[in-house]
C-alpha positions, 0 to 999 in steps of 0.5 A: 865030598866025595866027587872031589879029587884027591888032591883036593883033600891032600892040599886041605887039613882034615879040621879045616875040612870038618869045620867047614861041613859042621859050619855049613851043616849048622848053618843050613839047619838054623835057616830050616829052623828059623823058616819054619818057625816063622811060616809058622808063626805067620800062618797061626797070625793070619788064621787067628786075625781073620778068626777075630776080624770075622767074630767082630764084623763079618760083612767088614771081613769079607769086604776085606777078603775080596780086595786080596785077589785084586791086589794080587792081579795088580801086582802081577799086571805091573810086575808083569809091565816092568820086568821087561824094563828092569831087564833092559835098564 
């Protein structure tokens, strides 16, 4: 608002600007709150899953966890090869 010219404020009603600002701030706040809750929930679920897996079968858990870096590497390899093709398309 500080960078907008005075003419911008002259053309719009005060209530319209306040409504837009309030709605935008509420949308950002809602998004940040839900994102924080999702990240916290996901981390907690992942941690709990790993703990339960370790308590049931440590060897199987270690084997499962070794697949994750392999999948990550394969994903990067595929992405690097297909990205130029997507840009070309």
